[in-house]
N, C-alpha and C positions, 0 to 999 in steps of 0.2 A: 901685191902677191907676197905671201909669207915665204920664209925660207923653206918650210916643210912643203908647201905647194910647188915651189921651184924644183926642189929635189925630186918630188913625185913626178913632175912633168919631165925632168931630165931622165929619170929611170924609165918612164913610160916611152920616151923616144927611143931608148935603146931596145926596148921590147918590140918596137914596131919596125925595126930595120928590115928593109926588103919590100914592104907593102907600101904602095903608093895609090893615089886616086885613079891612076891609069893602069894599074895591074890588070892584065887580061883575066877573064873568068870570074869577075866579082858578081855576086848576086846579093839581092836585098834579103837580109836575114831578120830584120826587125824594122818596123816603121810605126811612127806615132804622128797622126794628123788630127787626133781628137784631143783637145786640151783637157777634157774631163777624165781621160784615162791616164793614170799614173805611169811614169816611165818604168817603174819597177814592175808593174803589171804587164807592160808591153814586152819587156825583156823576158820575164818569167813565162809568157805565153808564146815565145818564139823558139820553136824546137830546132831551127837551123842555126841559131846564134850560138857560138862557142865562146863562153865567158872569158877564158884565159887567153884567147887569141886577139891580136889587134884587128880593128875594123876601120873602114873608111866611114867616118861620121859625117853625114851630109844634112845640113839644115837648108830647107827650102824657104826662101824669102821673096817677097814682092816689094821692090823699092822704087822710089822715083828715080828716073834715069839720071838726073843731075846730082844724086846723092850716092850713086854706086861707088865712085872713086873714094869718097869719104869713108864709106863702110869698109871698103877693101883695106884702106890704110889703118883703120881702127882694128880690124880683125887680124891683120898681118902681125900685129904686135904680139899676139898669142899663138902664132903659127897657123892661122886659118888662111885658106886660099879662097878667093871669091871668083866664081865663074858665071858669066852671063849665059842664060838659057834661051831667052827670047822675050818678046813683048807680052805684057799683061795689062791691057787697056792703057791707062796713062802711066803705068809703071813697067818695070823690067823684072822678070823672074830671074833669080840668081840662086846659085848653090854656094854655101859656105862649107868647105871641106877640110877635114883634118884627120890624120891617121892617129888612132889611140886605142888603148884597151878600154872597153866600155864597162861601166857599172851604173846602177840606177842613180846614185848620188850625182855623178858627173853629167849624166844625161839630163837630169832635172835642172842642175845649175846652168848648163849651157842652153837648154831650152828657154829658161828664164832670161838669160843674158841676151839671147838672140831676139826674144820678144821685146825686151827693153830697147835694144839698139834699133830694131825696125821701127818701133813706135816713135823714138826720138827723131828718126830720119823721115817720118811721114809714110812709112810702109807697114808691112804686116809679116809676121812670122807664121808660115803656113803649117810647118811640122818638120819632122826629121826622119831619116832612115839610116840604117847601118848596113854596110856592105862588107862581106868577107868572101874569100875565094871559095868556090864550090860549084856544084851543079845546080842549075835551075830546076825546081820541082816539075816544071813542064817540059824540060828538055828530054828528047828521046834517049832511051837507054842504050 
């Protein structure tokens, strides 16, 4: 990781103070589960997403159960938290979560990184979503 990337990550962490993956009231404001759709298009077509605000970035992965701990250790080096969601046939569904300010470039980089990691470990990267505080569009007024 270059000095510029480290500085950007450090500044980004300051901008995300207060938001955690467990913050109450988070709603999905953008999601990308079709690899043919560019992350920039996903963000551009997501009216609830607030570009300047931090989001909980969640990657959905399916990994062999015996490789989950290895994935968690690798991802933790860059501030990702891995949470098991449940069984998926011979694999385990997991979420890799991190709070950050999103932009199309970083979404694309991380999608590629997660796909590479999942493939190396014998799993699959299913897609991602972004969560920010707000009201669900289906919630009663």
